[in-house]
N, C-alpha and C positions, 0 to 999 in steps of 0.2 A: 661434241666432237675429239674424240681421243685426239693427242698429238701427234701419234701415229698415222692416223686417219689424215688429220690435219694437214700433214707433208705431204702425204701421197696425193694428198687433193690439187696441189698447186700443178699448173700445168704449164707445159713448155708454149711456146707461140707456135703458132704456126710452122711447122719445117715446108725449108723450099724444095718443090721437087724436084729428087736426085736422079743423077742420071744414071744410067745402065753401067757406067763404073762403079759407080757407089753401093748399085743398091746388090748388084749380086756377089759382093764380099760381102757384104753386110753378111747375107744371109749365110753366107758356108761359113763367116766367123761366130755366129749365133751356133748354128749346128756345130759347128766341131766344139764348141765349150760343153753346150748341154747334154751333148748327145754323142759324144767322142766314145763311150766306154758302155752304150746301150747293148753293144752287142749283134748278133742275128739272131733274134729268139722268133720263135716261130709261134710260139703261143697265141692261140686267138684273142683277137681285138671281142673287147667286153662291147654288152651293150651301153647306150646312150645312159640311161638309170635304169640299176635293174629294183625292180619291187622288192620289197619287206618279207620277208619268209609269215608266215602263219602259223605261230606254236603251239604243240599242244598243248590243252588244258586238264589233264589230268592231273593231280597231288601231287606225282613223283615230280612229273613234266616241271608245274609248276615251283617246286623249291628248287629244281637243281638251275633254274633262272638266274635265284634269287645267290647264287654260286658264284664267290670272287675270281676273276678271271688274271693270269699273269700276263701280260704280254711279253715277250721273252726277245723279240728284237722291232727297234725302234731307233728313230738319228734324232740331234740339236743340235745339229751343227748351220752355222750361215755360209755368205760368202767372203767373211775376212779369216773362217778356218780352213778354209781351200785355196789354194793354188787358181785361182781364177783365169789369169794371164796364161798362166803358164800349160793349164789344161789344155786349152786352145788351141797353142802352138805345137802341145804336141801329136796334133794328126795333120802336120800343114805336109808332110812328105808322100799322103795318097796324091794318087794323081786326078782324082776329083777337088782336091785341097791346094793343090801345089802352085796354082795362080797368085791365088789369095795373100795379099802384102802383110805381114807380119803386124802391120798397124792397126789392122781393125782391128784383131786381138785387143789389140791395147785401147783399140773404141770399147772393145763391147764389155774388158774386164773395168773400165772406169765409169760404164753407164752401170750397172749393177751395183760396183762397191758406192757410190754417191750413194745411190738410196738404202744402205744396207749400216745402220748405227754402230760407235765406236763399242769398241768391248768393255771399255772403261763405262759404267753408267753414271759418273759426275759426266761426262763431256755431250749424251744425247742428248737434251735437253736444246744445248745450242746447235747441235748437229742439224735437228730438223726446223727449227725454226728458219734456217737458211734457205736461200730462194734455191732451187734446183743447178740454177746456172752456178753460184754458190758451189752447192755440193758436189760440181762436178768440176768445178776449179782443183778442189781438195783431194777428188777423187785421183786424179790428173798429178800434182805433185806426191803424194804416196806410192802412185805408180813409176815416178821419175818422171814422166811423159816430159815434152819440152815445149815452147810456150805456142809455140804455133802450131802444134794440136792440141794444146788445152783450150786454144780461145773456139776448135767447131768441136766437141766432144757432143755438146747440146744441139747442133742440127743437122747430127747426122741420123742415119734410118735405125741404129742400135738404138742409142739415146730414147728416142719418140719409139722405139716399138716397147723398150723397156715400161716409159712411162704410160703405154696407154695399157699392158697388160697389170699393172699396181692400180691405177685407178678403175679396171675391169674388176678386178679381184676385191679391192676395197669399196666398190660402189661410192664413187668420189669421182668431184671434178666434173665437170661439162660432158656432153657425149658426144663431142667431136671424134668422130669418125679417125681411122689410120688414113696417113697418108698412102699413097700407091708403095712407096719406097717402105714404110713400114709394114702394109699388108704382105710385100713379098717377104722381109723376112719371116711374118709370122706364117703367114702358108707354109714356107720352105720349112721352119722349126717341125711345126704339127704334121707337114707330112715325115718327115724320115723319123720323128717321133713314136707315130701312131702306127708307122706304119700305111698310112692309107695316102696311097700315090695316085689313087682314083679321084677324078673332078678336084684335082689342084687346085685351078681357077675357082670353078663351079662353089666350091663350099663354100658357105656363110661365113663373112669373118667374124661375128661373135659366136661363133661355135668355135673357129680356134681360139678367142680366145680363151673362152673358157675350159677347154683342154691345157691351156697354156698355165695359168695363171695361179692355180696351185702353189704347182713346185718353184717358179722363180719369185712371187710373193715369197715363200719361208725364208727365202735366199738371202730378203734383205730386212726380216727378222732379228732383233735382239734373243742370247738366249733363253731368257726369262720368259720375252711372247711366243719363244716357241714351245716351251714347257707348256704354260696357260693352254694352247691354241691345240696341243696333244687331245686333254681332256674334254675340250670341248668336238672336237670332233669324231668319238671315239666312244664304243659304247660306256654306258654307268656301270658296268656294270665291272669294269678292268679298273682295278681298285690297286696297278703297279704296274712297273712297264722297265725294262732297262734297256738303256739305250747306247749307243756302239761309236763310238769313239771316230774318224778317221784321220789315220796319219799320213797324210799328201804330202808334206814340203817336199822329202826325200826321193820321194817316185818322181814326179816331176823336176824336180834337181831349181829346187825353190829354198833360199838361205833365209835361216829364221832370223829375224831380229828385230830388236823392241820397237814399237814403231811402225814398222814397216808394213807391208802387202798385206801380210797373214799374219795372224798371232800366235805366237811363236808357242809351238806345242806346248809347253811344259805349262805355260800360263792357261790353255786351255783344258787341260788338266786339273787346275785350280778353280775354274770356272765351271769343269762337272761337278766336282766337288761341294761348290755352293750350291751347285742344283738339288743335288742328293739329299744336302742336307736341309732341306727348306719342305717341312710336311704336305704343303699343298701340292708338290708336283708330282709325288708319289713315285719316285721312281729312284734306280742304281745307274752304275754307269759299266761298263767295259773300255778298257783303258786299251787304245790300237796298240800293235805291233809292229814296226817296219825293221826288217833286216840290213836295208839299208843305211838305215842310220849309223850302224859300223861303219861302213868305209872312210868316214871322216874321223870317227871317232871310234874308237874299237872297244867292244863290250855294252858302247852306249843302247842300244835296243831294248838290252833285255835288260841295264841299268834305268831305263827309260819306263819298263813294266813293272818292275819289282817296286821304283819310288812310289810310284801310282799306288799297287796294290796294299802296300808297306805304310806308308802316311797319308795316303789321301782316300782311302776310302774305297778304291774301288773294288768292282765285285769279280770281277773276272778279265780276260783277255780276248782281244779280238782279231782273227789272223783274216788278212785280204788277200790272198795268191793275184787275184786280176792284176793288182799292183804290179807282178814283174817275176812272181816265182813259185816254185810248188813245195808239198810238204814233204818233195824228197823229188831222190833222181834228177835234181837238177840239168838241164841243158840253157848254157845260154843261149839269147837269143840273136838273130843276125845284128848288126849295129844299122840303124836306117842313112843313108846315104840318099841326099836329096840339093841338089844343088841350085834349086829355090831359097834355103831359108837352113842354117844350121843346129837349130832350135831344140827339131827332135834328138839330131844325134849329141849333142851335149847332154839332154835329159837321159840319155840309155847311158852317156859318161859316166853322169850322177850315180847313177843304179849301179850297173857294170864293171867299174874301175876302182882301183885304190894306190892312190898312191899315179897313178897314171898305166897301172897293169891290170890287163884283164883280170876279172876274179872267175876262176874255175867253178862249174858249178856244184861240185862239193862243198866249195867254202861256206855257198847258199844254202848248203845241207847241215852243212854244220851249228850255224848260224840257229834255224827253226830248232836242231835237234834239240839244241843246248834250251829253249828257251822250253819245249815242249817235256823234258824232263824235269824240269824246275818246277813248271806246271804240273806231272805228275804228283813228284815229289810231296812236293806241297797240296797237293787235292784243288787244285786253283782251275775253275773252268775255262773252256776255252771252245770260242764259238768261231767258226771257220766258215765264209763266204763259200757256200758251192753251188749257185747256178753260174750259169754262161753268159758272162756281160754284163754291164756298169758300168761303174767309173772303170773299166781297162785301161790300164798306161798304154797300150796302143794295139789296131786293131788285132784280135788273135788270141793272146792274150788270156783274155776273158774264156773261149774255147777250150783250152787245153789246161791252163792251171789248179783252175778250184777243180777239177776233175777230181772225185772220189779215191779212184781208184789210187793215185801217188797217194793219199792217205792209208786204205789198205796195207800198199807197200811198207810203208814205214811201220805199222802195227802192226805188221807181219814180224820184221825184220829186226823190233828193238823189244825185246821182250821188258827192261823195267817202263815201255809206256800202257800195257796192257789193264794197266786201271787209271791210263789219261781219261780225264772228265771233256769229251767235245760232242760238239752239239754242230751237226752240216745245218750250214743255214740253207736258208730253199728250199729241201728233202734233197739236193745234190740234183736241181735241174726241173724237177715238178712234168715233166712229159706223161712219164710212165701214169702218173698217179690218174689222168684223163684220159688214156689210149692216144698220147701222140707217141710215134716214135720218134724220133728227135731227140737225142742225149737221154731216150730212155734207160739206156744200161745207168747211167749217174742214179738213178732213185731205186735201181734194184741191188746196187753196192751196198747205196748207206743203207737199205735195210736189212742187208746180211749182216755189216758191221755191225748191227742196233742188236741183231738177235746174238753176235758173237765174243762183244764184248760189253761186261758191266757195267760202266759207264758211258758207252756213247748213245747221244742221241739223234735226234732231225727234226728238225723245225718246218713244221707245212703251212704254215697261214697266210702268205701274201699267192697265193696262187690265184688270178683272176678266173680261170674255168669254172670255181666256185659258183660263178656268176649265173650259168649256165645253165636249163637246166636236166638237158641233156646230159651235160658234159660231169653237172654236180651228181648224177645217176651214176655214174660211169665208177667217180669219186668215192663214191658209198658202199658200190658193191666189193670194189678193191680193200677199202678200206674195212669191212666185213672181214675180207677174205683173208689179210694181213695179222689183224688183230684175233682171229680165231685159230691161230697156227701153232702149233703145240711145241715144245719144246724136249730138247733130243741132246744127247751129246753135243755136239757142232756147233749145235742155237740151243745154248743154256736157258737165255735169257729173251721173256714173251715182249713180242712188238709194241703188246698196247702200252707197257709201263714207260716206252721211248719216245714218246709222239709230243712235240710242242705246240703251244698257240705260239704265234708271231707275225705283228702285221705289216713291219718293214716301213712303219711308218718317217719319213714323211717322202722315200724317196719314190719317183714315177715307176706306174706299171704300165701296161698299153694302155694309150687313146690320155696319159696322162690324169683326166677327170675322173679316173677309174678310182681315186684314195676316195673318194664322196661315197664309195657303194660300201651297201651293208656286208663287206667281209665277212668281219664279225659274227653280225646273225644270221650269218647262213651257214658256219660253217655250226655255231650252235644248233642250227636245225639238223644238221648233219646226224651230230651226234647225238641227237634226244630219240631217231628213230630206233625201232627192235635193232637190236643187235649190234650197237653200240653205245645205248644211255650207259650201262655199265663201265662206258673207259669217261666220261664227259668229264667227269674232276680229273680225273687223269691227265686228259689231254688239257685243259683250261687250268690247270693249279697244281695238281701232284705231282706230277712228272716234270715241271721246272721247278720246284723247291728240292726236288730231288738229284737233279743236275746242277744247281745251286750249291749243291753241298749245305746248304742252309745250317743242318744240326749241328755237324764242325765249326763252320765259319760263325756263329754267335756267339763264339767264346774262344777264339782264337787269337789269342794273341799279338801271335805272331803277323800279321793278317789280318787288323782290326776293319772291320764294318766301321762308314761312318754312324753315329748314335742313332741321327731317322733312319737310316739304310735297318740298322736293328732293331729298331722298334716295330716297323713294317714289316718285314719279314719275318721276326715273331710271330705277331698276330694272325698271319696269313697262316702260319706255321700251326697254328694254334684252332686254326678254322679247319684248316687241312684234315688233321688229327683225330676229329670230330666228324667227319663225313665218310 
């Protein structure tokens, strides 16, 4: 048994039956942390297990199935790379969480961080040899919790629920069932995450564990373990991937300091650079941009991005509007006001004030525009989250700020950005691809921008509708229509040259267990159909290489790629040129 599995196999003694006063806050705190940003998405729930497609066997299809795939959208962060506690605290002013004590967020953060190894590889072995109780005390010290709370962490439902999830995922330890309090936490988390509120008490607890175990366990892995897991869980055809960083400290008011609760962002960048230079990982990375860094240190946001690209081998820039900003036309949202906790208001202050003075929306517009101008001038690709929800800093941000309409306004009003390399993650929402109406206009805008501008692209791979036969047919018909559109003066670029495959691994989709579904294989089956087969290699490889500007970046001395990144992208470019 590996040290990782051995560590997760150690079990706590049976937890005492918790009172209702402890159970309900525990459940709400878990939900606040892991689900605060998922948003009110209306996508369909995928089946428990989708069957594998049966691929065509004609010679052309067989050859296409041998082609390499580039996954343009993945992640590689753990619980020490994000402000775990502050994410939970961010949602305390909602009506149904108003009564939850802040201390419950402390308990949940400690439970997760206790199982997450240090970023320093030299300290990991010692960490895993410790008992869960000792690791919990270490996590409490990391969070600065008082001694009285430290002594009770391992007896709480939060800690027991996390332990049960990890034991279920790694198939370790005894099969002791969750206690009543732990079951309540797990059921609450599952109900909100999957949207399945029916049968809340009747659902089998093993089904609930199955839904939650993947994502929570990933948060407790080292960066190297996460990199290895990607290739274990994805198609062997995926020969390269882009990992998108998340710069969440400034969004949630987290101070960065060495040895603190969250690894400082510069150290995270260095870690990603090391991963990219390991040939077995087959990956490169996009550095995340966060305009709120400029509140404390003017100019730091762009300087951080430039440092990663000019000195640490980053390939591009990730923009995440649900953190609290638009591409343009920013309007500062109202400050949260809650008599039960100051946390949401304090986080708002860190995002939207400088030296105690509220930022004007035009200030945020200028910061983002400065980044985009630099990227356009230097032909550095930008990847913009354009789906509704996920890690939104506050409820509602994800349904407004990622809207591609804000991007259309920026591109229309700033001619210097006409050649900006921009990709819309989640294709602007994805609903219109499968016949839904909610947020359908987002995808329409993305398609229009892709056909209007030379370097605007969209990623359409992490959409659960592909698992359903009826919706898959709708997607195939719509994709054939769009790829068959001709060009004209208003739309001089073919949409078929702008679509990219991306899995969004390891982020949860509906049901959370859907990460184990054969997304990639079903997309392959669609693009092997008559009318789309000619675009197969574009979707899975060629368009991604164009978006990444590989031809120029291989020889760009001002923005050098990591040696291993350069080698692998060069090989893929050679393969693409022959196909």
